[in-house]
N, CA, C and O atoms as a printed pandas DataFrame, in Angstrom:
     atom_number atom_name residue_name chain_id  residue_number  x_coord  y_coord  z_coord
0              1         N          MET        A               1 -119.054  126.469  130.863
1              2        CA          MET        A               1 -118.265  126.017  129.885
2              3         C          MET        A               1 -118.893  125.468  128.599
3              4         O          MET        A               1 -119.649  124.500  128.695
4              5         N          ASP        A               2 -118.660  125.966  127.505
5              6        CA          ASP        A               2 -119.479  125.527  126.303
6              7         C          ASP        A               2 -118.635  124.312  125.801
7              8         O          ASP        A               2 -117.569  124.000  126.332
8              9         N          SER        A               3 -119.199  123.628  124.712
9             10        CA          SER        A               3 -118.656  122.408  124.202
10            11         C          SER        A               3 -117.173  122.576  123.375
11            12         O          SER        A               3 -116.274  121.739  123.306
12            13         N          THR        A               4 -117.213  123.732  122.863
13            14        CA          THR        A               4 -116.124  124.291  122.070
14            15         C          THR        A               4 -114.787  124.270  123.147
15            16         O          THR        A               4 -113.688  123.742  122.973
16            17         N          GLU        A               5 -115.266  124.997  124.253
17            18        CA          GLU        A               5 -114.030  125.257  125.215
18            19         C          GLU        A               5 -113.712  123.940  125.838
19            20         O          GLU        A               5 -112.542  123.680  126.118
20            21         N          ASP        A               6 -114.794  122.984  126.105
21            22        CA          ASP        A               6 -114.559  121.599  126.532
22            23         C          ASP        A               6 -113.391  120.762  125.725
23            24         O          ASP        A               6 -112.399  120.159  126.134
24            25         N          SER        A               7 -113.917  120.977  124.432
25            26        CA          SER        A               7 -113.016  120.096  123.448
26            27         C          SER        A               7 -111.529  120.731  123.271
27            28         O          SER        A               7 -110.613  120.047  122.814
28            29         N          ARG        A               8 -111.352  122.056  123.654
29            30        CA          ARG        A               8 -109.825  122.596  123.669
30            31         C          ARG        A               8 -109.298  122.087  124.836
31            32         O          ARG        A               8 -108.139  121.679  124.761
32            33         N          VAL        A               9 -110.068  121.982  126.280
33            34        CA          VAL        A               9 -109.341  121.583  127.248
34            35         C          VAL        A               9 -109.069  120.057  127.225
35            36         O          VAL        A               9 -108.153  119.596  127.907
36            37         N          VAL        A              10 -109.795  119.322  126.506
37            38        CA          VAL        A              10 -109.559  117.841  126.216
38            39         C          VAL        A              10 -108.325  117.816  125.197
39            40         O          VAL        A              10 -107.378  117.040  125.327
40            41         N          ALA        A              11 -108.418  118.546  124.397
41            42        CA          ALA        A              11 -107.310  118.484  123.247
42            43         C          ALA        A              11 -105.998  118.948  124.013
43            44         O          ALA        A              11 -105.009  118.217  123.972
44            45         N          ALA        A              12 -105.972  120.014  124.634
45            46        CA          ALA        A              12 -104.793  120.464  125.500
46            47         C          ALA        A              12 -104.228  119.292  126.316
47            48         O          ALA        A              12 -103.035  118.992  126.382
48            49         N          GLY        A              13 -105.207  118.694  126.906
49            50        CA          GLY        A              13 -104.794  117.593  128.122
50            51         C          GLY        A              13 -104.038  116.422  127.145
51            52         O          GLY        A              13 -102.946  115.950  127.460
52            53         N          GLN        A              14 -104.668  116.079  126.093
53            54        CA          GLN        A              14 -104.313  115.049  125.368
54            55         C          GLN        A              14 -102.919  115.327  124.694
55            56         O          GLN        A              14 -102.124  114.397  124.558
56            57         N          LEU        A              15 -102.651  116.460  124.316
57            58        CA          LEU        A              15 -101.641  117.029  123.733
58            59         C          LEU        A              15 -100.503  116.871  124.803
59            60         O          LEU        A              15  -99.456  116.273  124.555
60            61         N          ARG        A              16 -100.791  117.460  126.028
61            62        CA          ARG        A              16  -99.823  117.383  127.074
62            63         C          ARG        A              16  -99.328  115.914  127.492
63            64         O          ARG        A              16  -98.176  115.609  127.799
64            65         N          ALA        A              17 -100.402  115.103  127.439
65            66        CA          ALA        A              17  -99.891  113.752  127.640
66            67         C          ALA        A              17  -99.127  112.994  126.559
67            68         O          ALA        A              17  -98.384  112.049  126.822
68            69         N          PHE        A              18  -99.331  113.419  125.434
69            70        CA          PHE        A              18  -98.451  112.906  124.465
70            71         C          PHE        A              18  -97.226  113.485  124.508
71            72         O          PHE        A              18  -96.271  112.742  124.281
72            73         N          ILE        A              19  -97.000  114.703  124.758
73            74        CA          ILE        A              19  -95.709  115.275  124.811
74            75         C          ILE        A              19  -94.961  114.732  126.041
75            76         O          ILE        A              19  -93.770  114.469  125.875
76            77         N          GLU        A              20  -95.572  114.507  127.404
77            78        CA          GLU        A              20  -94.918  114.160  128.379
78            79         C          GLU        A              20  -94.348  112.750  128.215
79            80         O          GLU        A              20  -93.249  112.432  128.668
80            81         N          ARG        A              21  -95.271  111.800  127.443
81            82        CA          ARG        A              21  -94.832  110.460  127.196
82            83         C          ARG        A              21  -93.721  110.501  126.266
83            84         O          ARG        A              21  -92.898  109.602  126.435
84            85         N          ILE        A              22  -93.488  111.332  125.310
85            86        CA          ILE        A              22  -92.515  111.420  124.229
86            87         C          ILE        A              22  -91.261  111.887  125.252
87            88         O          ILE        A              22  -90.226  111.221  125.221
88            89         N          GLU        A              23  -91.349  112.831  125.995
89            90        CA          GLU        A              23  -90.187  113.318  126.780
90            91         C          GLU        A              23  -89.720  112.231  127.629
91            92         O          GLU        A              23  -88.497  112.136  127.732
92            93         N          ARG        A              24  -90.514  111.307  128.324
93            94        CA          ARG        A              24  -90.251  110.360  129.344
94            95         C          ARG        A              24  -89.270  109.180  128.328
95            96         O          ARG        A              24  -88.219  108.676  128.723
96            97         N          LEU        A              25  -89.802  108.957  127.197
97            98        CA          LEU        A              25  -89.182  107.989  126.359
98            99         C          LEU        A              25  -87.831  108.670  125.760
99           100         O          LEU        A              25  -86.857  107.963  125.500
100          101         N          GLU        A              26  -87.821  110.031  125.561
101          102        CA          GLU        A              26  -86.495  110.430  125.218
102          103         C          GLU        A              26  -85.386  110.384  126.303
103          104         O          GLU        A              26  -84.181  110.351  126.053
104          105         N          GLU        A              27  -85.929  110.386  127.506
105          106        CA          GLU        A              27  -85.166  110.241  128.643
106          107         C          GLU        A              27  -84.450  108.945  128.978
107          108         O          GLU        A              27  -83.345  108.785  129.495
108          109         N          GLU        A              28  -85.468  107.932  128.503
109          110        CA          GLU        A              28  -85.042  106.588  128.557
110          111         C          GLU        A              28  -83.973  106.298  127.481
111          112         O          GLU        A              28  -82.932  105.708  127.768
112          113         N          LYS        A              29  -84.289  106.774  126.105
113          114        CA          LYS        A              29  -83.432  106.640  125.115
114          115         C          LYS        A              29  -82.085  107.172  125.410
115          116         O          LYS        A              29  -81.099  106.517  125.074
116          117         N          THR        A              30  -81.949  108.470  126.095
117          118        CA          THR        A              30  -80.690  108.881  126.477
118          119         C          THR        A              30  -79.982  107.768  127.333
119          120         O          THR        A              30  -78.915  107.267  126.980
120          121         N          THR        A              31  -80.617  107.431  128.431
121          122        CA          THR        A              31  -80.089  106.542  129.504
122          123         C          THR        A              31  -79.570  105.165  128.762
123          124         O          THR        A              31  -78.493  104.656  129.072
124          125         N          ILE        A              32  -80.504  104.565  127.673
125          126        CA          ILE        A              32  -79.973  103.488  127.103
126          127         C          ILE        A              32  -78.878  103.706  126.197
127          128         O          ILE        A              32  -78.091  102.767  126.074
128          129         N          SER        A              33  -78.646  104.867  125.468
129          130        CA          SER        A              33  -77.570  105.156  124.800
130          131         C          SER        A              33  -76.273  105.355  125.542
131          132         O          SER        A              33  -75.200  105.029  125.035
132          133         N          ASP        A              34  -76.359  105.829  126.606
133          134        CA          ASP        A              34  -75.250  106.092  127.626
134          135         C          ASP        A              34  -74.992  104.557  128.050
135          136         O          ASP        A              34  -73.817  104.190  128.072
136          137         N          ASP        A              35  -75.924  103.704  128.361
137          138        CA          ASP        A              35  -75.368  102.378  128.700
138          139         C          ASP        A              35  -74.717  101.491  127.690
139          140         O          ASP        A              35  -73.940  100.585  127.994
140          141         N          ILE        A              36  -75.141  101.858  126.241
141          142        CA          ILE        A              36  -74.631  101.149  125.283
142          143         C          ILE        A              36  -73.232  101.716  124.992
143          144         O          ILE        A              36  -72.368  100.910  124.648
144          145         N          LYS        A              37  -72.902  103.087  125.099
145          146        CA          LYS        A              37  -71.700  103.507  125.064
146          147         C          LYS        A              37  -70.641  102.880  126.212
147          148         O          LYS        A              37  -69.515  102.498  125.895
148          149         N          GLU        A              38  -71.109  102.832  127.464
149          150        CA          GLU        A              38  -70.429  102.206  128.387
150          151         C          GLU        A              38  -69.980  100.824  128.274
151          152         O          GLU        A              38  -68.946  100.374  128.769
152          153         N          ILE        A              39  -70.927  100.122  127.513
153          154        CA          ILE        A              39  -70.736   98.637  127.218
154          155         C          ILE        A              39  -69.603   98.650  126.175
155          156         O          ILE        A              39  -68.712   97.805  126.262
156          157         N          PHE        A              40  -69.598   99.577  125.184
157          158        CA          PHE        A              40  -68.618   99.548  124.063
158          159         C          PHE        A              40  -67.392   99.923  124.628
159          160         O          PHE        A              40  -66.387   99.316  124.259
160          161         N          ALA        A              41  -67.290  100.890  125.527
161          162        CA          ALA        A              41  -66.085  101.229  126.165
162          163         C          ALA        A              41  -65.422  100.081  126.943
163          164         O          ALA        A              41  -64.210   99.865  126.927
164          165         N          GLU        A              42  -66.317   99.375  127.615
165          166        CA          GLU        A              42  -65.889   98.166  128.474
166          167         C          GLU        A              42  -65.192   97.014  127.274
167          168         O          GLU        A              42  -64.098   96.481  127.454
168          169         N          ALA        A              43  -65.919   96.811  126.252
169          170        CA          ALA        A              43  -65.388   95.827  125.202
170          171         C          ALA        A              43  -64.046   96.313  124.672
171          172         O          ALA        A              43  -63.099   95.560  124.447
172          173         N          LYS        A              44  -64.038   97.750  124.475
173          174        CA          LYS        A              44  -62.882   98.280  123.717
174          175         C          LYS        A              44  -61.522   97.889  124.836
175          176         O          LYS        A              44  -60.456   97.339  124.562
176          177         N          GLY        A              45  -61.993   98.370  126.081
177          178        CA          GLY        A              45  -60.907   98.231  127.205
178          179         C          GLY        A              45  -60.383   96.875  127.490
179          180         O          GLY        A              45  -59.307   96.746  128.073
180          181         N          THR        A              46  -61.192   95.706  127.053
181          182        CA          THR        A              46  -60.662   94.384  126.963
182          183         C          THR        A              46  -60.162   93.971  125.695
183          184         O          THR        A              46  -60.033   92.796  125.349
184          185         N          GLY        A              47  -59.899   94.928  125.046
185          186        CA          GLY        A              47  -59.313   94.542  123.622
186          187         C          GLY        A              47  -60.141   94.131  122.288
187          188         O          GLY        A              47  -59.650   93.643  121.270
188          189         N          PHE        A              48  -61.443   94.422  122.509
189          190        CA          PHE        A              48  -62.392   94.056  121.307
190          191         C          PHE        A              48  -62.315   95.364  120.407
191          192         O          PHE        A              48  -62.103   96.504  120.820
192          193         N          ASP        A              49  -62.528   94.974  119.107
193          194        CA          ASP        A              49  -62.607   96.093  118.003
194          195         C          ASP        A              49  -64.153   96.449  117.954
195          196         O          ASP        A              49  -65.085   95.765  117.531
196          197         N          THR        A              50  -64.151   97.812  118.551
197          198        CA          THR        A              50  -65.896   98.167  118.524
198          199         C          THR        A              50  -66.289   98.567  117.249
199          200         O          THR        A              50  -67.504   98.670  117.086
200          201         N          LYS        A              51  -65.409   98.870  116.106
201          202        CA          LYS        A              51  -65.869   99.068  114.846
202          203         C          LYS        A              51  -66.581   97.765  114.183
203          204         O          LYS        A              51  -67.586   97.718  113.473
204          205         N          ALA        A              52  -65.744   96.737  114.639
205          206        CA          ALA        A              52  -66.284   95.382  114.038
206          207         C          ALA        A              52  -67.519   94.931  114.624
207          208         O          ALA        A              52  -68.457   94.403  114.028
208          209         N          MET        A              53  -67.402   95.259  116.162
209          210        CA          MET        A              53  -68.856   94.906  116.772
210          211         C          MET        A              53  -70.073   95.538  116.278
211          212         O          MET        A              53  -71.154   94.951  116.214
212          213         N          ARG        A              54  -69.876   96.732  115.934
213          214        CA          ARG        A              54  -70.943   97.723  115.391
214          215         C          ARG        A              54  -71.558   96.983  114.103
215          216         O          ARG        A              54  -72.745   96.696  113.949
216          217         N          LYS        A              55  -70.431   96.718  113.149
217          218        CA          LYS        A              55  -70.802   96.147  111.926
218          219         C          LYS        A              55  -71.460   94.850  112.231
219          220         O          LYS        A              55  -72.324   94.612  111.386
220          221         N          ILE        A              56  -71.349   93.854  113.213
221          222        CA          ILE        A              56  -71.701   92.731  113.463
222          223         C          ILE        A              56  -73.197   93.058  113.942
223          224         O          ILE        A              56  -74.116   92.393  113.464
224          225         N          ILE        A              57  -73.418   93.914  114.736
225          226        CA          ILE        A              57  -74.677   94.359  115.163
226          227         C          ILE        A              57  -75.741   94.580  113.925
227          228         O          ILE        A              57  -76.801   94.016  113.651
228          229         N          ALA        A              58  -75.017   95.624  113.306
229          230        CA          ALA        A              58  -75.962   95.893  112.186
230          231         C          ALA        A              58  -75.988   94.860  111.110
231          232         O          ALA        A              58  -76.859   95.036  110.259
232          233         N          ARG        A              59  -75.245   93.858  110.974
233          234        CA          ARG        A              59  -75.457   92.776  109.904
234          235         C          ARG        A              59  -76.250   91.651  110.550
235          236         O          ARG        A              59  -76.683   90.762  109.817
236          237         N          ARG        A              60  -76.493   91.610  111.945
237          238        CA          ARG        A              60  -77.399   90.644  112.562
238          239         C          ARG        A              60  -78.837   91.194  112.555
239          240         O          ARG        A              60  -79.787   90.449  112.793
240          241         N          LYS        A              61  -78.984   92.420  112.298
241          242        CA          LYS        A              61  -80.449   92.850  111.995
242          243         C          LYS        A              61  -81.042   92.561  110.636
243          244         O          LYS        A              61  -82.248   92.610  110.392
244          245         N          LEU        A              62  -79.927   92.202  109.626
245          246        CA          LEU        A              62  -80.442   91.861  108.428
246          247         C          LEU        A              62  -80.742   90.344  108.151
247          248         O          LEU        A              62  -80.102   89.470  108.737
248          249         N          ASP        A              63  -81.667   90.072  107.303
249          250        CA          ASP        A              63  -82.030   88.601  107.110
250          251         C          ASP        A              63  -80.800   88.187  106.194
251          252         O          ASP        A              63  -80.086   89.039  105.664
252          253         N          ALA        A              64  -80.598   86.788  106.040
253          254        CA          ALA        A              64  -79.575   86.165  105.293
254          255         C          ALA        A              64  -79.695   86.588  103.793
255          256         O          ALA        A              64  -78.583   86.605  103.266
256          257         N          ALA        A              65  -80.593   86.894  103.046
257          258        CA          ALA        A              65  -80.578   87.401  101.753
258          259         C          ALA        A              65  -80.032   88.630  101.770
259          260         O          ALA        A              65  -79.245   88.867  100.854
260          261         N          GLU        A              66  -80.282   89.681  102.753
261          262        CA          GLU        A              66  -79.879   90.873  102.512
262          263         C          GLU        A              66  -78.348   91.039  102.914
263          264         O          GLU        A              66  -77.597   91.903  102.461
264          265         N          ARG        A              67  -78.025   90.087  103.818
265          266        CA          ARG        A              67  -76.377   90.068  104.062
266          267         C          ARG        A              67  -75.591   89.558  102.827
267          268         O          ARG        A              67  -74.518   90.016  102.434
268          269         N          ALA        A              68  -76.345   88.460  102.234
269          270        CA          ALA        A              68  -75.758   87.986  100.932
270          271         C          ALA        A              68  -75.511   88.954  100.072
271          272         O          ALA        A              68  -74.351   89.129   99.700
272          273         N          GLU        A              69  -76.693   89.872   99.532
273          274        CA          GLU        A              69  -76.704   90.774   98.787
274          275         C          GLU        A              69  -75.755   91.902   99.190
275          276         O          GLU        A              69  -75.055   92.442   98.332
276          277         N          GLN        A              70  -75.717   92.222  100.295
277          278        CA          GLN        A              70  -74.518   93.329  100.736
278          279         C          GLN        A              70  -73.180   92.710  100.333
279          280         O          GLN        A              70  -72.437   93.304   99.552
280          281         N          ASP        A              71  -72.875   91.557  100.843
281          282        CA          ASP        A              71  -71.526   90.864  100.478
282          283         C          ASP        A              71  -71.285   90.798   98.996
283          284         O          ASP        A              71  -70.206   91.129   98.505
284          285         N          THR        A              72  -72.222   90.402   98.350
285          286        CA          THR        A              72  -71.901   90.224   96.823
286          287         C          THR        A              72  -71.553   91.706   96.173
287          288         O          THR        A              72  -70.726   91.805   95.266
288          289         N          ILE        A              73  -72.209   92.774   96.678
289          290        CA          ILE        A              73  -71.957   94.027   96.036
290          291         C          ILE        A              73  -70.730   94.570   96.546
291          292         O          ILE        A              73  -70.041   95.331   95.866
292          293         N          LEU        A              74  -70.406   94.194   97.784
293          294        CA          LEU        A              74  -69.044   94.734   98.233
294          295         C          LEU        A              74  -67.851   94.023   97.726
295          296         O          LEU        A              74  -66.764   94.584   97.586
296          297         N          ASP        A              75  -68.072   92.769   97.452
297          298        CA          ASP        A              75  -67.073   91.942   96.675
298          299         C          ASP        A              75  -66.829   92.402   95.291
299          300         O          ASP        A              75  -65.707   92.440   94.787
300          301         N          LEU        A              76  -68.027   92.782   94.641
301          302        CA          LEU        A              76  -68.012   93.308   93.249
302          303         C          LEU        A              76  -67.282   94.853   93.216
303          304         O          LEU        A              76  -66.628   95.200   92.233
304          305         N          TYR        A              77  -67.431   95.568   94.169
305          306        CA          TYR        A              77  -67.197   96.886   94.257
306          307         C          TYR        A              77  -65.389   96.695   94.400
307          308         O          TYR        A              77  -64.619   97.184   93.573
308          309         N          GLU        A              78  -64.975   95.960   95.509
309          310        CA          GLU        A              78  -63.798   95.649   95.626
310          311         C          GLU        A              78  -63.091   95.000   94.662
311          312         O          GLU        A              78  -61.874   95.170   94.732
312          313         N          GLU        A              79  -63.521   94.253   93.715
313          314        CA          GLU        A              79  -62.897   93.490   92.784
314          315         C          GLU        A              79  -62.771   94.671   91.460
315          316         O          GLU        A              79  -61.813   94.734   90.689
316          317         N          ALA        A              80  -63.880   95.479   91.434
317          318        CA          ALA        A              80  -63.591   96.514   90.489
318          319         C          ALA        A              80  -62.533   97.467   90.714
319          320         O          ALA        A              80  -61.987   97.958   89.726
320          321         N          LEU        A              81  -62.109   97.848   92.047
321          322        CA          LEU        A              81  -61.027   98.726   92.474
322          323         C          LEU        A              81  -59.832   97.897   92.812
323          324         O          LEU        A              81  -58.927   98.286   93.551
324          325         N          GLY        A              82  -59.875   96.931   92.328
325          326        CA          GLY        A              82  -58.401   95.874   92.606
326          327         C          GLY        A              82  -58.126   95.632   94.035
327          328         O          GLY        A              82  -57.003   95.476   94.514
328          329         N          MET        A              83  -59.204   95.615   94.654
329          330        CA          MET        A              83  -59.032   95.471   96.293
330          331         C          MET        A              83  -59.415   93.783   96.563
331          332         O          MET        A              83  -59.308   93.369   97.718
332          333         N          ALA        A              84  -59.808   92.944   95.599
333          334        CA          ALA        A              84  -60.198   91.839   95.922
334          335         C          ALA        A              84  -59.014   90.972   96.447
335          336         O          ALA        A              84  -57.893   91.142   95.968
336          337         N          ALA        A              85  -59.243   90.023   97.445
337          338        CA          ALA        A              85  -58.337   89.175   98.060
338          339         C          ALA        A              85  -57.764   88.250   97.183
339          340         O          ALA        A              85  -58.458   87.509   96.488
340          341         N          ALA        A              86  -56.419   88.244   97.169
341          342        CA          ALA        A              86  -55.643   87.191   96.196
342          343         C          ALA        A              86  -56.101   85.777   96.888
343          344         O          ALA        A              86  -56.284   85.527   98.080
344          345         N          ASP        A              87  -56.225   84.910   95.691
345          346        CA          ASP        A              87  -56.637   83.531   95.972
346          347         C          ASP        A              87  -55.443   82.731   95.987
347          348         O          ASP        A              87  -55.513   81.522   96.203
């Protein structure tokens, strides 16, 4: 076996390892996604609003400044459309 062929064998092995790692993670991701769906179904079954829960989860990922900015923009747009809450 010459060095070029050795390199190809090594590269093929590395590629296979990367692909297999990604495939395992994809399987785990599917399992986790299914678990999350089950939790939302359970929450919905006990009367929680899953849309609101999803919004809260998304907002918890933001820092306080980003949340405040989103709130300000939303308030501005609602006011422009006549949707602002009556004081």
